[in-house]
RODO-2510 file (C-alpha; in nm, 4 decimals, decimal comma):
residues 402
     n   res          X          Y          Z
     1     m     0,5290    -1,3131     1,6916
     2     q     0,3629    -1,0329     1,8835
     3     t     0,4561    -0,9769     2,2420
     4     g     0,1754    -1,0301     2,4905
     5     i     0,1932    -0,6636     2,5923
     6     a     0,1554    -0,5382     2,2360
     7     r    -0,1326    -0,7759     2,1709
     8     v    -0,3210    -0,6690     2,4838
     9     i    -0,2693    -0,2989     2,4103
    10     t    -0,3994    -0,3380     2,0581
    11     v    -0,7011    -0,5559     2,1386
    12     a    -0,8097    -0,3186     2,4120
    13     a    -0,7721    -0,0064     2,2038
    14     v    -0,8492    -0,0680     1,8380
    15     a    -1,2100    -0,0215     1,7370
    16     c    -1,1842    -0,0017     1,3585
    17     l    -0,9938    -0,1715     1,0823
    18     a    -0,6474    -0,0255     1,0313
    19     l    -0,6350    -0,0238     0,6556
    20     s    -0,7446     0,2360     0,4069
    21     a    -0,5851     0,5443     0,2716
    22     g    -0,6813     0,8852     0,1477
    23     a    -0,7386     0,7289    -0,1912
    24     c    -1,0559     0,5549    -0,0760
    25     a    -1,2878     0,8403    -0,1625
    26     e    -1,1136     0,9591    -0,4767
    27     d    -1,2620     1,0121    -0,8196
    28     t    -1,4271     0,7295    -1,0074
    29     p    -1,1512     0,5201    -1,1666
    30     g    -1,1151     0,5284    -1,5414
    31     v    -0,8222     0,4909    -1,7809
    32     a    -0,5133     0,7096    -1,7703
    33     e    -0,4036     0,9142    -2,0681
    34     v    -0,0858     0,7939    -2,2352
    35     a     0,0435     1,0627    -2,4716
    36     g    -0,3080     1,2060    -2,4665
    37     a    -0,5085     0,8951    -2,5560
    38     p    -0,6755     0,6180    -2,3535
    39     q    -0,4553     0,3077    -2,3614
    40     a    -0,6281     0,0308    -2,1641
    41     r    -0,4389    -0,2315    -2,3645
    42     f    -0,1094    -0,0928    -2,2306
    43     y    -0,1768    -0,2881    -1,9096
    44     s    -0,2129    -0,6299    -2,0792
    45     p     0,1137    -0,7099    -2,2588
    46     p     0,1585    -1,0187    -2,4770
    47     a     0,2402    -1,3225    -2,2640
    48     e     0,5725    -1,3744    -2,4409
    49     s     0,6934    -1,0281    -2,3305
    50     i     0,6584    -1,0938    -1,9569
    51     p     0,9421    -1,3402    -1,8769
    52     g     1,2633    -1,1668    -1,7751
    53     q     1,4597    -1,0292    -1,4818
    54     h     1,2490    -0,8722    -1,2108
    55     g     1,3008    -0,4976    -1,1994
    56     s     1,3389    -0,4722    -1,5771
    57     v     1,1072    -0,2731    -1,8025
    58     i     0,8522    -0,4306    -2,0355
    59     r     0,7524    -0,0984    -2,1882
    60     s     0,6973     0,2664    -2,1060
    61     q     0,5301     0,5640    -2,2675
    62     p     0,5028     0,9363    -2,1948
    63     l     0,2151     1,0216    -1,9631
    64     t     0,0147     1,3404    -2,0120
    65     g    -0,3151     1,4873    -1,9013
    66     s    -0,4605     1,4762    -1,5511
    67     q    -0,2192     1,2080    -1,4320
    68     a     0,0952     1,4058    -1,5113
    69     v     0,2821     1,5658    -1,2213
    70     p     0,3659     1,9329    -1,2871
    71     g     0,7318     2,0200    -1,3287
    72     a     0,8283     1,6662    -1,4227
    73     r     0,8824     1,4285    -1,7105
    74     n     0,6063     1,1718    -1,6627
    75     s     0,5951     0,8138    -1,7834
    76     l     0,3523     0,5255    -1,7591
    77     v     0,5611     0,2145    -1,6975
    78     l     0,5087    -0,1597    -1,7179
    79     y     0,7844    -0,3524    -1,5408
    80     r     0,8567    -0,7042    -1,4191
    81     s     0,8108    -0,8371    -1,0683
    82     v     0,7490    -1,1786    -0,9098
    83     d     0,4256    -1,2952    -0,7488
    84     a     0,3759    -1,5098    -0,4391
    85     q     0,4053    -1,8302    -0,6453
    86     g     0,7389    -1,7265    -0,7945
    87     k     0,5938    -1,6350    -1,1347
    88     t     0,7176    -1,3308    -1,3246
    89     v     0,4338    -1,0804    -1,3666
    90     a     0,3795    -0,7384    -1,5203
    91     v     0,3259    -0,4460    -1,2817
    92     s     0,2217    -0,0953    -1,3817
    93     g     0,3082     0,2397    -1,2298
    94     t     0,3961     0,6005    -1,3018
    95     l     0,7331     0,7727    -1,2886
    96     a     0,7769     1,1476    -1,2373
    97     v     1,1305     1,2852    -1,2846
    98     p     1,2157     1,6507    -1,2137
    99     e     1,2918     1,8700    -1,5104
   100     g     1,6375     2,0192    -1,5310
   101     t     1,9885     1,8919    -1,4623
   102     p     2,0166     1,6072    -1,2111
   103     p     2,2695     1,6198    -0,9272
   104     a     2,5834     1,4066    -0,9298
   105     g     2,4770     1,0442    -0,9020
   106     g     2,1342     1,1102    -1,0496
   107     w     1,8025     1,2225    -0,9059
   108     p     1,7342     1,0806    -0,5595
   109     l     1,4391     0,8429    -0,5862
   110     i     1,1316     0,7803    -0,3756
   111     s     0,9470     0,4572    -0,4536
   112     w     0,5976     0,5511    -0,3434
   113     a     0,3471     0,2880    -0,2300
   114     p    -0,0139     0,4111    -0,2551
   115     g    -0,2971     0,3510    -0,0108
   116     t    -0,6056     0,1342    -0,0415
   117     n    -0,8232     0,1899    -0,3444
   118     g    -0,9583    -0,1620    -0,3989
   119     v    -0,8538    -0,4901    -0,5609
   120     a    -1,0230    -0,4510    -0,9008
   121     d    -0,8080    -0,3572    -1,2001
   122     a    -0,9971    -0,0308    -1,2428
   123     c    -0,8743     0,0745    -0,8960
   124     a    -0,5080     0,0993    -0,9983
   125     p    -0,3922     0,4556    -0,9196
   126     s    -0,2442     0,5014    -1,2669
   127     r    -0,5790     0,4153    -1,4263
   128     t    -0,7803     0,6845    -1,2501
   129     e    -0,8972     0,9915    -1,4343
   130     g    -0,9173     1,3344    -1,2756
   131     s    -0,7075     1,4097    -0,9675
   132     s    -0,4972     1,0975    -0,9342
   133     p    -0,4623     0,9422    -0,5860
   134     g    -0,1214     1,0478    -0,4530
   135     k    -0,0541     1,3039    -0,7261
   136     d    -0,0229     1,5910    -0,4778
   137     e     0,2260     1,3903    -0,2739
   138     q     0,4323     1,3199    -0,5835
   139     a     0,4287     1,6869    -0,6797
   140     r     0,5595     1,7946    -0,3362
   141     w     0,8590     1,5650    -0,3647
   142     v     0,9300     1,6495    -0,7283
   143     a     0,9357     2,0183    -0,6337
   144     k     1,2058     1,9332    -0,3787
   145     g     1,4227     1,7583    -0,6358
   146     y     1,3149     1,3964    -0,5978
   147     a     1,2069     1,1529    -0,8682
   148     v     0,8979     0,9569    -0,7635
   149     a     0,8076     0,6070    -0,8855
   150     r     0,4515     0,5172    -0,7829
   151     t     0,3623     0,1506    -0,8194
   152     d     0,0120     0,0155    -0,8813
   153     y     0,1150    -0,3082    -0,7030
   154     q     0,0964    -0,6563    -0,8502
   155     g    -0,2374    -0,7564    -1,0025
   156     l    -0,3861    -0,4086    -0,9731
   157     g    -0,4506    -0,2815    -1,3236
   158     t    -0,2525    -0,5676    -1,4754
   159     p    -0,3366    -0,9391    -1,5220
   160     g    -0,3517    -1,1482    -1,2059
   161     n    -0,4910    -1,0934    -0,8579
   162     h    -0,3866    -0,8166    -0,6210
   163     g    -0,2167    -0,9384    -0,3024
   164     y    -0,3807    -0,6819    -0,0784
   165     l    -0,1680    -0,6293     0,2360
   166     i     0,0573    -0,9217     0,1488
   167     g     0,3874    -0,7727     0,2570
   168     e     0,6295    -0,9689     0,0414
   169     t     0,4579    -0,9024    -0,2922
   170     e     0,3956    -0,5388    -0,1968
   171     q     0,7636    -0,4831    -0,1263
   172     r     0,8655    -0,6586    -0,4462
   173     a     0,6484    -0,4180    -0,6467
   174     v     0,8021    -0,1204    -0,4632
   175     s     1,1612    -0,2460    -0,4875
   176     d     1,1406    -0,3595    -0,8488
   177     f     1,0108    -0,0192    -0,9558
   178     a     1,3124     0,1448    -0,7910
   179     t     1,5276    -0,0648    -1,0235
   180     a     1,3077    -0,0197    -1,3313
   181     a     1,2963     0,3594    -1,2898
   182     r     1,6643     0,3869    -1,3832
   183     e     1,6015     0,1944    -1,7036
   184     v     1,3141     0,4254    -1,7990
   185     d     1,5105     0,7433    -1,7242
   186     k     1,8896     0,7338    -1,7015
   187     s     1,8937     1,0512    -1,4901
   188     v     1,7433     0,8618    -1,1924
   189     g     1,9999     0,7536    -0,9355
   190     a     2,0543     0,4111    -0,7789
   191     r     1,9848     0,5282    -0,4210
   192     w     1,6259     0,5324    -0,3032
   193     v     1,3819     0,5519    -0,0138
   194     a     1,0616     0,3479     0,0200
   195     m     0,7615     0,5540     0,1234
   196     g     0,3869     0,5002     0,1511
   197     h     0,0637     0,5852     0,3292
   198     s    -0,1673     0,3331     0,5009
   199     q    -0,1539     0,0226     0,2810
   200     g     0,1519     0,1901     0,1336
   201     g     0,3007     0,2399     0,4798
   202     h     0,2631    -0,1341     0,5311
   203     a     0,4459    -0,1905     0,2011
   204     a     0,7258     0,0510     0,2946
   205     l     0,7902    -0,1353     0,6205
   206     f     0,8183    -0,4666     0,4378
   207     a     1,0565    -0,3028     0,1905
   208     a     1,2740    -0,1917     0,4836
   209     g     1,2980    -0,5561     0,5842
   210     a     1,3485    -0,7263     0,2492
   211     a     1,4444    -0,4847    -0,0301
   212     a     1,8200    -0,5008     0,0289
   213     a     1,8198    -0,8728    -0,0460
   214     w     1,5544    -0,8554    -0,3181
   215     a     1,7043    -0,5676    -0,5173
   216     p     2,0751    -0,5556    -0,4276
   217     g     2,1552    -0,3429    -0,7323
   218     s     1,9590    -0,0506    -0,5845
   219     e     2,0686     0,1038    -0,2555
   220     l     1,7788     0,1412    -0,0105
   221     l     1,8601     0,4233     0,2334
   222     g     1,5476     0,4025     0,4478
   223     a     1,1704     0,3761     0,4621
   224     v     0,8973     0,6225     0,5600
   225     a     0,5672     0,4683     0,6735
   226     l     0,2751     0,7073     0,7168
   227     a    -0,0114     0,5612     0,9236
   228     p     0,0859     0,2047     0,8280
   229     a    -0,1692    -0,0747     0,8524
   230     s    -0,0930    -0,3237     1,1293
   231     h    -0,2593    -0,5748     1,3660
   232     l    -0,5177    -0,6802     1,1085
   233     g    -0,5589    -1,0220     1,2667
   234     e    -0,6372    -0,8674     1,6035
   235     q    -0,8995    -0,6409     1,4553
   236     v    -1,0724    -0,9225     1,2699
   237     r    -1,0718    -1,1202     1,5948
   238     m    -1,2429    -0,8259     1,7631
   239     a    -1,5081    -0,8150     1,4913
   240     k    -1,5702    -1,1868     1,5359
   241     w    -1,5998    -1,1352     1,9125
   242     a    -1,8663    -0,8722     1,8489
   243     v    -2,0703    -1,1302     1,6551
   244     s    -2,0577    -1,3793     1,9416
   245     n    -2,1149    -1,1268     2,2202
   246     p    -2,4738    -1,0023     2,2621
   247     l    -2,3397    -0,6699     2,3883
   248     g    -2,0788    -0,6366     2,1161
   249     t    -2,0937    -0,3018     1,9395
   250     l    -1,7737    -0,3244     1,7370
   251     g    -1,7402    -0,4272     1,3774
   252     t    -1,9607    -0,1864     1,1854
   253     g    -1,8720     0,0171     0,8824
   254     d    -1,5006    -0,0039     0,8001
   255     i    -1,4524    -0,3621     0,9148
   256     a    -1,7177    -0,4885     0,6768
   257     l    -1,5869    -0,2673     0,3974
   258     y    -1,2416    -0,4228     0,4015
   259     v    -1,3372    -0,7863     0,4537
   260     p    -1,3650    -0,8624     0,0789
   261     l    -1,0268    -0,6994     0,0174
   262     l    -0,8640    -0,9007     0,2957
   263     v    -1,0182    -1,2222     0,1651
   264     r    -0,9026    -1,1579    -0,1915
   265     g    -0,5544    -1,0694    -0,0705
   266     a    -0,5270    -1,3839     0,1410
   267     q    -0,6426    -1,5969    -0,1515
   268     t    -0,3321    -1,4949    -0,3463
   269     v    -0,1099    -1,6855    -0,1024
   270     t    -0,3230    -1,9708     0,0300
   271     d    -0,6531    -2,1526    -0,0121
   272     v    -0,8982    -1,9456     0,1934
   273     d    -1,2613    -2,0567     0,1684
   274     p    -1,4790    -1,7588     0,2704
   275     a    -1,7843    -1,9840     0,3050
   276     r    -1,6248    -2,1233     0,6232
   277     f    -1,6621    -1,7939     0,8108
   278     l    -1,8776    -1,5501     0,6108
   279     t    -2,2553    -1,5361     0,6032
   280     d    -2,4337    -1,6398     0,2839
   281     r    -2,5114    -1,2742     0,2210
   282     a    -2,1462    -1,1738     0,2515
   283     v    -2,0276    -1,4581     0,0281
   284     s    -2,2759    -1,3535    -0,2403
   285     m    -2,1415    -0,9972    -0,2251
   286     l    -1,7715    -1,0840    -0,2554
   287     p    -1,7663    -1,0464    -0,6363
   288     i    -1,8570    -0,6783    -0,6028
   289     a    -1,5003    -0,6130    -0,4885
   290     d    -1,3688    -0,7738    -0,8058
   291     s    -1,5109    -0,4932    -1,0183
   292     e    -1,5647    -0,1920    -0,7905
   293     c    -1,3336     0,0272    -0,5823
   294     t    -1,3637     0,1379    -0,2218
   295     a    -1,5433     0,4604    -0,3123
   296     t    -1,8456     0,2594    -0,4286
   297     l    -1,7970    -0,0342    -0,1899
   298     r    -1,8776     0,2199     0,0829
   299     d    -2,2359     0,2562    -0,0464
   300     r    -2,4982     0,1601     0,2098
   301     g    -2,6435    -0,0896    -0,0352
   302     k    -2,3084    -0,2660    -0,0626
   303     w    -2,0354    -0,3462     0,1909
   304     g    -2,0590    -0,0071     0,3583
   305     g    -2,4049    -0,0949     0,4850
   306     l    -2,2991    -0,4144     0,6637
   307     s    -2,1959    -0,4682     1,0248
   308     a    -1,9724    -0,7470     1,1519
   309     k    -2,2850    -0,9449     1,2434
   310     d    -2,3958    -0,9251     0,8802
   311     v    -2,0567    -1,0490     0,7625
   312     f    -1,9194    -1,3140     1,0016
   313     t    -2,0981    -1,6298     1,1107
   314     k    -2,1070    -1,6937     1,4839
   315     d    -1,9231    -2,0266     1,4719
   316     g    -1,7155    -1,9721     1,1588
   317     d    -1,3577    -2,0937     1,1249
   318     l    -1,1369    -1,7887     1,0634
   319     s    -0,8090    -1,9698     1,1199
   320     g    -0,6958    -1,9650     0,7562
   321     l    -0,7560    -1,5931     0,7099
   322     l    -0,6096    -1,5050     1,0491
   323     r    -0,2937    -1,7011     0,9721
   324     v    -0,2348    -1,4869     0,6629
   325     l    -0,3109    -1,1619     0,8444
   326     d    -0,0801    -1,2484     1,1336
   327     d     0,1978    -1,3549     0,8958
   328     n     0,1747    -1,0161     0,7253
   329     d     0,1736    -0,8020     1,0363
   330     p     0,4731    -0,5628     1,0238
   331     s     0,5208    -0,5545     1,4029
   332     g     0,7742    -0,8378     1,4090
   333     l     0,9812    -0,7294     1,1075
   334     r     1,3582    -0,6991     1,1209
   335     f     1,4819    -0,4003     0,9238
   336     t     1,7990    -0,3628     0,7198
   337     a     1,7473     0,0143     0,6768
   338     p     1,6344     0,2913     0,9148
   339     v     1,2604     0,3542     0,9406
   340     l     1,0506     0,6638     1,0089
   341     v     0,6894     0,6090     1,1215
   342     l     0,4496     0,9055     1,1102
   343     q     0,1084     0,8870     1,2793
   344     g    -0,1797     1,1261     1,3462
   345     r    -0,3210     1,1164     1,6970
   346     s    -0,6758     1,1719     1,5638
   347     d    -0,6593     0,8930     1,3051
   348     m    -0,9766     0,6828     1,3228
   349     t    -0,8771     0,4559     1,0332
   350     v    -0,5341     0,3454     1,1521
   351     p    -0,5721     0,4102     1,5255
   352     l    -0,2866     0,5630     1,7217
   353     k    -0,2696     0,2776     1,9725
   354     s    -0,2373     0,0218     1,6941
   355     t     0,0699     0,2012     1,5606
   356     d     0,1965     0,2575     1,9167
   357     a     0,1883    -0,1182     1,9763
   358     m     0,3567    -0,1940     1,6442
   359     v     0,6442     0,0480     1,7028
   360     a     0,6824    -0,0654     2,0647
   361     e     0,7391    -0,4219     1,9522
   362     q     0,9811    -0,3186     1,6778
   363     q     1,1854    -0,1058     1,9157
   364     l     1,1760    -0,3768     2,1818
   365     h     1,3601    -0,5989     1,9353
   366     g     1,6233    -0,3331     1,8688
   367     q     1,4934    -0,2072     1,5359
   368     s     1,5924     0,1420     1,4194
   369     v     1,2528     0,3163     1,4202
   370     d     1,2016     0,6919     1,4550
   371     y     0,8383     0,7439     1,5629
   372     r     0,6638     1,0822     1,5412
   373     k     0,3028     1,1670     1,6302
   374     y     0,0910     1,4669     1,5351
   375     d    -0,1850     1,6267     1,7402
   376     d    -0,5232     1,6881     1,5752
   377     v    -0,4187     1,5079     1,2564
   378     d    -0,6390     1,2377     1,1021
   379     h    -0,5685     0,9617     0,8528
   380     s    -0,5771     1,1641     0,5340
   381     g    -0,4128     1,4683     0,6930
   382     i    -0,0944     1,2929     0,8033
   383     v     0,0725     1,3153     0,4616
   384     a     0,0623     1,6954     0,4460
   385     a     0,1068     1,7510     0,8206
   386     s     0,4261     1,5476     0,8371
   387     f     0,5817     1,6561     0,5079
   388     a     0,8435     1,8881     0,6560
   389     d     0,9606     1,6178     0,8977
   390     a     0,9601     1,3515     0,6273
   391     l     1,1563     1,5800     0,3932
   392     g     1,4178     1,6544     0,6575
   393     w     1,4555     1,2861     0,7424
   394     v     1,4829     1,1779     0,3778
   395     d     1,7232     1,4634     0,2938
   396     t     1,9474     1,3382     0,5748
   397     r     1,9497     0,9882     0,4284
   398     f     2,0707     1,1283     0,0955
   399     g     2,3098     1,3800     0,2523
   400     i     2,1134     1,6743     0,1124
   401     t     2,1343     2,0132     0,2823
   402     r     1,8969     2,2990     0,2031
***
């Protein structure tokens, strides 16, 4: 539960939806190259191959072309995880392992959680052509001697629905890849750090709370959350208030853009009927998110052209959606590993005061959270701006000196 202070701070301060990631405006998604050839069928394994222990590998293949991280051995991986209903599912991702001789105990591992790109299969980071979302981040860490496993999350690229901002399934995808990475490449060590930006920051925080119990065979040393999404329920409440208030000016642009993603995510854990709170126009446009990514959802003729008053009905019942959003807010998490939160002061996507309120509540409950803020840094800039601090913090977790 949020404290009253944190809730008041957030409601008063947040004017846009705290989701997104730098991936939102990336290249048009396509199909990754596996050993130089398009392999869309790689993502849909035979049903009989899926049952098995979560964190085990279904299959992997060398990854080349535009997706490959320089200076690394790259693999496209399909591994097992468990969805919100307890069913074993296939999850895709990429693994980049530094070339050369690993240190004693194997390469230190970062399980990287990417930011928002959509809920359609084509939006999976590993299925994008051109400059892959998060590739530069992977390359920075590989150059410093870290292996990087980047998940696509459950139901993103692979069969099933993507649990967008559903913390438990996000962390399972992140944690299970940390285990699977060692099966793909024996030079990867058992110790790891969860890390992610925006949606991925949200996932990293949930990993800090649950990964030790979920994947006890892999030693989680900490989590780094860059501009993590939080207080989604509060922000949707604000958008709904704008619909009911004649003077309301909130709820344009980003709020509308992410509504279909939030609805689809919530539907993976409970029965949410969007017709109870969305306008007829918004309901008719929901299927667009099932086939298109955020780069095109932003178009003025699609969700990017809608305001909150175009999306939410005045007297709609949002209780079902809000229950899911509140349940998946990271503010009340209890961590089993130390956490580093990194936030730009000029971030207009995940506002500073939203993250301030989240960290304040976590620290109030005695959680080990190191919080660092950066002047004149926006949402996409936080990854590069904070790299030196993140590297120093992660090196300390692994006992690395440079």
